[in-house]
C-alpha positions in Angstrom: 100.3 124.6 57.2 97.9 123.0 59.6 98.3 119.3 60.1 95.7 116.9 58.7 93.8 114.2 60.1 91.7 111.7 58.0 88.5 110.3 59.3 88.8 106.2 60.4 86.4 104.4 58.9 85.5 102.2 61.8 81.9 101.9 62.2 80.2 100.8 65.5 76.5 99.5 65.9 74.4 101.7 67.8 73.4 100.5 71.3 69.7 100.0 71.8 68.1 102.8 73.3 67.1 102.0 76.9 64.9 104.3 78.9 65.6 105.6 82.4 64.6 102.6 84.2 62.6 101.1 81.5 62.4 100.7 77.7 60.3 103.4 76.1 59.6 103.7 72.5 59.0 107.4 72.8 62.7 107.7 72.9 63.5 106.8 69.3 65.7 109.0 67.5 63.6 111.9 65.4 63.6 113.0 62.5 66.0 115.9 61.0 65.6 119.1 62.5 67.0 122.5 61.5 70.6 123.7 62.9 70.1 126.0 65.9 72.5 128.6 67.2 73.6 127.3 70.8 75.0 130.8 71.9 72.0 133.1 71.8 72.6 136.6 70.2 69.9 139.0 69.6 71.7 139.7 66.0 71.5 135.9 64.9 68.2 134.7 63.3 68.7 131.2 64.8 68.7 132.5 68.1 67.7 131.2 71.8 64.1 131.6 70.5 64.6 129.1 67.9 65.3 130.9 64.8 63.1 130.8 61.6 63.5 127.0 61.0 63.4 125.5 64.8 60.8 122.8 65.4 57.6 124.1 66.7 57.3 123.6 70.4 54.0 121.8 69.6 56.1 119.0 67.9 57.1 117.5 71.4 55.3 117.8 74.5 57.8 119.6 76.4 56.1 118.3 79.7 57.2 119.8 82.8 54.8 117.6 84.8 56.8 114.7 87.0 59.5 117.1 87.8 59.6 117.6 91.7 59.9 121.5 93.0 63.7 122.1 94.4 63.9 121.6 98.1 61.9 124.2 99.7 62.3 122.7 103.6 65.6 123.2 105.4 68.6 122.8 103.0 72.3 123.7 102.7 72.8 125.4 99.5 75.7 127.0 97.5 76.8 130.0 98.6 80.4 130.7 96.7 82.8 128.7 95.1 84.7 127.7 91.7 82.2 128.4 88.8 81.7 125.8 85.7 79.5 127.1 83.4 77.7 130.3 82.1 74.8 130.7 79.8 72.5 133.3 78.9 68.8 133.6 76.8 69.9 137.5 76.4 72.0 140.1 77.5 69.7 140.8 80.7 69.3 137.2 81.4 72.4 135.0 82.3 73.0 131.9 84.7 76.4 130.8 86.1 76.9 127.6 88.0 79.4 126.0 90.1 80.7 124.0 92.7 78.9 122.9 96.0 75.5 124.0 94.5 76.6 127.6 93.5 74.4 129.2 91.1 73.9 132.8 90.3 71.7 135.2 87.8 72.3 138.2 86.0 69.5 140.4 85.3 71.4 143.3 83.4 72.6 145.0 86.2 74.2 142.5 88.7 74.6 139.0 89.6 72.7 137.7 92.4 72.6 134.2 94.1 70.0 131.8 92.7 68.5 129.0 95.2 68.2 125.7 93.6 68.3 123.9 97.2 71.3 121.9 96.9 75.0 121.9 97.8 76.1 119.4 95.3 78.0 120.3 92.1 76.6 122.1 89.4 78.2 121.6 86.0 76.3 122.8 83.0 73.6 125.1 81.9 72.0 125.8 78.6 68.5 126.8 77.4 66.6 127.8 74.4 64.8 130.9 75.8 64.2 132.6 79.3 61.3 130.0 79.6 63.0 127.1 79.1 66.6 126.5 81.1 68.5 123.6 82.0 70.8 123.0 84.8 73.2 119.8 85.0 73.8 118.5 88.4 75.6 116.2 90.1 72.3 114.4 91.5 69.9 116.5 89.7 69.1 118.0 86.6 67.2 121.3 86.8 64.4 122.8 84.6 63.1 126.5 84.7 59.8 127.4 82.7 60.2 131.0 83.3 58.4 131.0 86.7 59.8 127.9 88.9 62.6 126.0 89.0 61.9 121.9 89.3 64.6 118.9 89.3 64.6 115.2 88.2 66.8 112.4 88.4 68.4 110.6 85.4 69.0 106.9 85.9 69.2 108.0 89.8 71.9 110.6 89.1 72.5 113.9 87.1 74.3 115.1 84.4 78.1 116.3 84.0 77.0 118.6 81.0 74.1 119.6 79.1 73.4 120.7 75.2 70.7 120.8 73.1 69.4 121.3 69.6 66.1 122.5 70.5 63.6 122.1 73.6 62.7 119.3 72.0 66.2 117.2 71.6 68.5 117.9 74.6 72.0 116.0 75.5 73.9 115.2 78.5 76.0 112.5 80.1 75.7 111.1 83.3 77.3 107.8 84.0 80.8 107.6 82.7 80.6 106.5 79.0 76.9 107.1 78.7 74.8 110.0 76.8 71.3 110.9 77.5 68.8 112.1 75.3 65.4 114.3 76.3 62.8 114.4 73.3 60.7 116.8 75.3 58.8 114.6 77.3 61.4 112.1 79.0 65.1 111.2 79.2 66.6 108.1 77.7 70.0 106.3 77.0 71.2 107.2 73.7 73.3 105.4 71.6 77.2 105.7 72.3 80.5 104.9 70.9 83.2 103.4 72.5 83.3 100.8 75.5 80.2 100.1 77.6 79.2 103.0 79.9 80.2 102.4 83.4 83.2 99.9 82.6 86.8 100.4 83.8 87.7 101.7 80.0 84.4 103.9 79.3 85.3 106.9 77.5 84.8 110.2 79.5 82.2 112.0 77.2 82.8 115.7 77.0 80.4 117.3 74.6 78.0 117.2 71.5 77.0 119.3 68.8 74.9 118.7 65.9 72.3 120.0 63.3 69.8 117.2 64.1 69.3 113.9 66.1 70.8 112.1 63.1 74.0 114.6 62.4 75.8 114.8 65.7 79.8 115.0 66.7 80.8 113.9 70.1 84.2 114.6 71.7 85.4 112.3 74.5 88.6 111.1 76.0 90.2 108.0 77.2 93.4 107.3 79.1 96.5 105.7 77.1 99.4 104.6 79.1 102.8 106.3 78.3 105.6 105.2 80.3 103.3 103.8 83.0 101.2 106.8 83.5 97.8 107.3 82.1 97.6 110.2 79.3 94.5 111.5 78.3 93.9 111.7 74.8 91.0 112.9 72.6 88.5 111.1 70.2 86.0 112.3 68.0 83.0 110.4 66.3 79.9 111.4 64.5 76.5 109.9 64.4 74.2 109.8 61.4 71.1 108.3 63.0 72.0 104.8 62.7 75.3 104.3 63.8 78.6 105.9 64.9 81.8 106.4 62.9 85.0 107.1 64.7 86.5 110.2 63.0 89.6 110.8 65.1 90.7 107.6 67.1 93.5 109.9 68.5 92.8 113.6 68.1 95.7 114.6 70.4 95.6 115.7 74.0 92.7 115.8 75.9 89.1 117.7 74.4 87.5 119.6 76.6 84.6 121.5 74.8 82.9 121.6 71.2 81.4 124.5 69.5 80.1 125.5 65.7 79.3 128.2 63.7 77.8 125.7 61.1 78.1 122.2 60.2 81.2 123.0 58.3 82.8 124.9 60.8 83.0 123.0 64.2 85.7 124.0 66.8 86.9 121.7 69.6 89.1 122.9 72.2 91.7 121.1 74.5 95.1 120.3 75.6 96.9 118.7 78.6 98.9 120.7 81.5 100.6 123.6 79.5 99.8 122.0 75.9 96.9 123.6 74.2 95.0 122.7 71.0 92.1 123.9 68.7 90.9 121.6 66.3 88.7 122.3 63.2 86.5 120.7 61.0 85.6 122.3 57.6 82.9 119.6 56.5 85.5 117.1 54.9 88.5 116.8 57.4 89.6 117.9 60.7 92.9 119.9 61.0 94.8 121.6 63.9 94.4 125.2 63.5 96.2 126.3 66.6 98.8 124.8 69.3 101.0 126.0 71.9 102.4 125.8 75.3 100.4 128.4 76.6 98.4 126.0 78.9 95.0 123.7 78.3 92.3 125.2 76.9 88.9 124.2 78.5 86.4 126.5 76.6 85.2 127.5 73.1 82.4 129.7 72.0 81.6 132.5 69.3 79.2 134.5 67.9 80.2 133.5 64.1 82.9 131.8 62.5 84.7 134.8 62.3 84.4 135.6 65.9 85.2 133.0 68.0 86.6 132.9 71.3 88.9 130.0 73.4 90.1 130.0 77.1 91.4 128.1 79.9 94.6 127.8 82.0 95.9 130.8 83.3 92.9 132.8 82.6 94.2 133.1 79.2 91.6 134.3 76.4 92.3 133.5 72.6 90.3 135.1 69.8 89.8 134.3 66.0 89.0 136.8 63.6 88.2 134.9 60.7 91.9 134.9 59.6 94.1 134.2 62.7 94.1 133.0 66.3 95.6 135.7 68.5 96.3 136.4 72.4 93.4 138.5 73.6 94.6 138.7 77.1 94.8 137.0 80.3 93.7 137.0 84.1 96.0 134.8 85.9 94.0 135.3 89.4 91.0 133.5 87.6 93.3 130.2 87.3 91.2 128.3 85.1 88.1 129.5 82.8 85.9 126.9 82.5 83.2 128.4 79.8 82.4 131.1 78.0 79.3 132.2 76.4 77.6 135.6 75.3 74.4 137.4 74.1 74.4 141.0 72.3 77.1 142.9 73.5 77.7 140.8 76.7 80.3 138.0 77.1 80.7 136.2 80.4 83.2 133.7 81.4 82.8 131.3 84.2 86.1 130.3 86.0 87.6 128.9 89.2 88.1 132.2 90.7 84.7 133.8 89.9 82.7 134.9 87.0 84.4 137.4 84.2 83.4 139.6 81.9 84.9 140.3 78.7 84.5 144.0 77.0 86.6 144.4 74.1 90.0 142.8 75.1 89.6 143.7 78.7 88.9 141.0 81.3 87.5 142.0 84.6 85.8 140.1 87.8 82.1 140.8 88.0 81.9 138.0 91.0 85.3 137.6 92.3 85.9 134.5 94.9 89.6 132.9 94.2 90.0 129.2 94.5 93.5 130.0 96.0 91.5 131.6 99.3 91.2 129.5 102.3 88.4 130.6 104.6 89.5 129.5 108.3 86.6 131.0 110.4 83.7 132.9 110.3 82.1 135.4 112.7 79.0 137.5 111.9 77.4 140.9 113.8 74.2 140.1 111.3 72.8 137.6 108.6 73.9 140.4 106.1 76.7 141.3 107.8 79.7 138.7 108.1 83.3 138.4 108.0 85.4 135.6 106.9 88.9 135.1 107.7 91.8 133.0 106.3 94.4 132.6 104.1 94.7 134.5 101.0 97.3 134.3 97.7 100.7 133.1 98.9 103.5 135.8 98.1 107.5 135.6 98.4 107.0 136.2 102.1 104.6 133.3 102.9 100.8 133.3 103.4 99.0 136.2 103.4 96.0 137.1 105.6 92.6 137.3 104.3 89.2 139.1 105.3 86.2 139.0 103.1 83.0 140.6 104.3 79.5 139.9 103.4 77.3 142.8 102.9 73.8 142.0 101.8 74.6 139.2 99.2 77.8 140.3 98.2 81.2 139.2 99.5 84.0 141.9 99.3 87.5 141.4 100.2 88.8 144.2 103.0 91.7 146.0 103.1 94.1 145.2 105.9 97.5 145.6 107.3 100.2 143.0 105.8 99.8 139.7 107.9 100.2 136.2 107.9 97.3 133.9 107.9 94.0 134.6 109.7 92.8 131.8 112.0 89.9 133.4 114.3 87.3 136.0 114.1 84.9 137.6 116.7 82.3 140.5 115.8 80.6 142.1 118.8 79.1 144.7 116.6 79.8 146.2 113.0 82.3 148.7 114.8 84.2 146.3 117.0 85.5 143.4 115.6 88.6 141.2 116.3 90.6 138.8 113.8 93.8 136.9 115.0 96.2 135.0 113.3 100.0 133.9 112.7 103.0 136.0 113.7 101.1 137.0 117.0 98.7 139.0 115.0 95.7 140.6 116.6 93.7 142.8 114.1 90.6 145.3 114.9 88.1 146.8 112.9 86.4 150.0 114.2 83.9 150.2 111.4 86.1 152.3 109.0 89.3 150.2 108.8 91.5 147.3 110.3 94.6 148.1 112.3 97.3 146.0 113.8 97.3 145.9 117.5 100.4 145.8 119.7 100.8 143.0 122.4 103.1 142.7 125.4 104.4 139.2 124.4 104.9 137.7 121.0 103.0 133.9 121.6 103.4 133.2 117.8 100.4 131.5 116.3 97.0 132.8 117.7 94.0 130.4 116.8 90.8 131.8 118.6 89.2 134.9 119.7 86.3 135.9 121.9 85.0 139.0 123.4 81.9 139.6 126.0 82.6 143.5 124.9 85.2 146.1 123.6 86.9 146.0 126.9 86.9 142.2 127.6 88.7 140.5 124.9 90.4 137.0 125.2 92.9 135.4 122.4 94.3 131.9 122.5 96.8 130.2 120.6 100.2 128.3 120.5 101.9 126.6 123.9 98.9 127.5 125.9 99.1 131.2 125.3 96.0 133.3 126.6 95.7 136.8 126.4 93.1 139.0 128.1 92.7 142.9 126.7 90.6 145.9 125.9 92.4 146.4 122.7 94.7 149.0 123.9 96.1 147.1 127.1 96.9 143.4 127.1 97.6 140.8 130.1 99.0 137.4 129.7 97.2 134.7 131.5 98.6 131.5 132.8 96.8 128.7 131.3 98.6 126.1 133.3 99.4 124.1 129.7 101.8 124.4 126.9 99.3 122.6 124.9 98.1 124.3 121.5 95.0 126.1 122.3 92.4 126.4 119.2 89.4 127.9 120.5 87.8 130.2 123.0 84.2 131.0 124.2 82.5 132.3 127.0 79.5 133.7 128.8 80.8 136.3 130.5 84.5 137.5 131.7 84.3 135.0 134.8 83.1 132.1 132.6 85.1 131.4 129.8 86.4 128.0 127.8 89.7 127.7 126.1 90.1 123.9 124.3 92.7 122.9 121.6 95.4 119.8 121.5 94.3 117.5 124.2 93.0 120.0 126.9 89.9 121.8 128.0 90.0 124.6 130.2 87.8 126.9 132.1 88.2 130.3 133.6 86.2 131.5 136.5 87.8 135.1 136.2 90.8 134.3 138.4 92.2 131.2 137.5 92.4 128.8 134.5 91.6 124.9 135.6 91.4 121.6 133.5 88.5 120.1 133.1 88.8 117.5 130.4 91.6 115.9 128.0 90.3 116.0 124.6 91.4 117.0 120.9 89.0 120.0 120.6 88.9 122.8 117.4 86.2 124.5 118.2 84.1 125.7 121.3 80.2 127.4 121.2 77.5 127.3 123.8 73.9 128.6 124.1 74.4 130.1 127.4 76.2 128.7 130.5 74.6 125.6 131.0 74.8 124.4 127.5 78.3 124.6 126.1 79.6 122.4 123.2 83.1 121.6 121.9 83.8 120.1 118.3 86.4 117.1 118.7 87.8 114.5 116.7 85.1 112.0 116.1 82.5 113.4 118.6 80.7 116.4 120.0 81.0 117.3 123.8 78.6 118.6 126.0 79.6 120.0 129.4 77.1 118.8 132.3 77.9 120.6 135.6 81.8 120.5 135.5 82.1 117.1 133.4 82.2 116.9 129.6 80.6 114.3 128.0 80.0 112.6 124.8 76.8 113.9 123.4 77.4 112.3 120.1 80.2 110.1 118.4 80.3 109.6 115.2 81.4 105.9 113.9 84.4 105.5 112.2 83.9 105.2 108.2 86.3 103.2 106.1 85.9 105.8 103.3 86.1 109.0 105.3 87.7 107.9 108.5 87.2 109.7 111.7 84.7 112.7 111.3 87.4 115.1 112.6 85.0 118.1 113.4 86.6 121.7 113.3 83.8 123.8 113.7 80.7 124.0 115.7 77.8 126.6 116.4 74.2 127.0 116.8 71.1 128.9 117.5 70.0 127.2 120.4 70.7 124.3 122.7 68.7 122.1 120.5 69.9 123.3 117.0 73.2 123.3 116.0 75.9 122.1 113.3 79.3 120.7 113.8 81.4 120.6 110.5 84.5 118.9 109.2 86.0 116.9 106.5 83.1 116.5 104.2 80.9 115.8 107.3 78.0 117.9 108.7 76.2 116.8 111.8 73.1 118.5 112.8 71.3 118.3 116.2 67.5 119.0 116.0 65.1 118.3 118.3 67.2 116.4 120.4 68.4 114.2 117.4 71.9 114.3 115.8 72.0 113.6 112.1 75.1 112.8 109.9 75.6 113.4 106.1 79.0 113.4 104.4 78.6 114.5 100.7 79.8 117.9 101.6 82.8 120.1 100.6 85.8 118.7 102.0 87.6 120.4 105.0 84.7 122.6 106.4 86.8 124.7 109.0 83.8 126.9 110.2 80.3 127.5 110.7 78.3 130.3 112.0 74.6 130.7 112.9 72.8 133.9 111.8 69.6 132.8 113.6 67.1 129.7 113.8 67.4 128.0 110.4 70.3 130.2 109.0 73.9 129.7 109.2 76.9 129.5 106.8 79.8 127.1 106.6 83.2 127.8 104.9 86.5 126.1 104.2 89.1 126.3 101.6 87.6 128.2 98.9 84.1 126.4 99.3 80.9 128.3 101.3 77.4 126.9 102.1 74.8 128.4 103.2 71.5 126.7 105.3 68.2 128.2 104.8 64.7 127.1 106.0 63.1 128.9 103.3 64.2 129.2 99.8 65.2 132.7 98.3 63.2 133.8 95.4 65.1 133.8 92.1 
């Protein structure tokens, strides 16, 4: 017997509607509009095109004017990362968005990157048709008219989710505790229940569903302190066009998503950690229709009241057939499924580890980029042929090595011998690639497969590799280890130091640099000599007269035989020192140094730093002028100076 909750009779006066920056009479609540299906399906009369009772587009101006185009000048954009949401107008027209500006489009045959000109997080996607799509992001809200993507800010920021009744009535949340409404012409503040938006105890608004602007259901969360620890509790409220009624003051654990087949068939999914819960509203009262300890649910969606899906932690998927909820399956490698949506015979899921497809009761990856991957180094042979190495899933024997190859716009994991973590990679040609890492590992790729090379000693951790040719390869690692070889035979070079070496780069076998924990060395083909004392993580040069080092809080440049600070990033109370981990460029006048949330660019003789990037970027690689990749952890971003087509 499902437990029953009775709606509280608490009525809250509606806040005055405040437009973005000034009052706007056009933001008044509209008259009732027919309910529209939010999950478009070709078999549903109320589909993405609006359905028979949808308001005519002429009822609102539906202006695209006033929106600025997406960034078309040089910009960092999302390449790969965890996904947050997915939505489609038809089986051949889907969008997925995620962390660090990652966006992708499905055309019926494959998923391809979508360039929105941003590296900032994208949280939600929703639309009414192929020519009216909204994407909610950290700083911007994006809109597509079928030909061009444009963007705008709302109260100086973006939205954390987005959903709508029609193209004339769209909702989202920006500042904590707020709800914004788009009436087809402009965005304005919508009345909200709970404490003042932006206040310390403001509710976290998670979603809205309704049949009209005067019949809306909202889910939210607020922390309640239990034994000294904050414990999120769900809240559900209803809006009748005049005031909000709190239906459930305490709806149980954290609520994540709301979806409905109709006004008397509403579902809410949530939970907390291992706890999962699904609530249902039958038009009169709310009840718990499913709960267990299988993991928090973060997504719910359906094609009808007899065909509903819920998903969440551990890649778990549940299904309701009109009679009972059942376990459909799970794909634990997906970690957390954040959202799901479908159209026709296609059902897609946005997860921490990529984009999944559900066919029947089978889950599979369409785009795989596990969140438990950690990219440590990048090296490429060409813009469309790049190798990323790092740390894969941890097994019972410890961290496992990882190599992923970019071929065109796809990234594919490669089969490699069993190794520990990998920390350096160098590509001389597609048939001559070296990777190094823990446990004295040196791998070589000959164009057909990776092999593990034998070394005369066991130096332990190897951190960097550079080669001038297949027969001149330099490897550096712990305790001052330096090896020189041709892939088959290796010699141990005397570095003159026991400091850990992190990086190596050169112009020829008689002009090589190595650096690491407190030391910067140079090799003239005969002997290694110390040139400076510095904490260096990466080396790169344009030529023998322009060599750079990424150090803690600074970028060093070699002038003659002396290393000087070419740029020093000031200490930040929020971020501390800019600890650069990677450096690379296309020339002596264009380079990037990347680190903890920081990217510093040298362009035209001037250094500029931005600090709104993914945390712990570890490596950067240039494909050519105006084209680069940077990565660290599960995050990868791309620098381009001309936008990609859709």
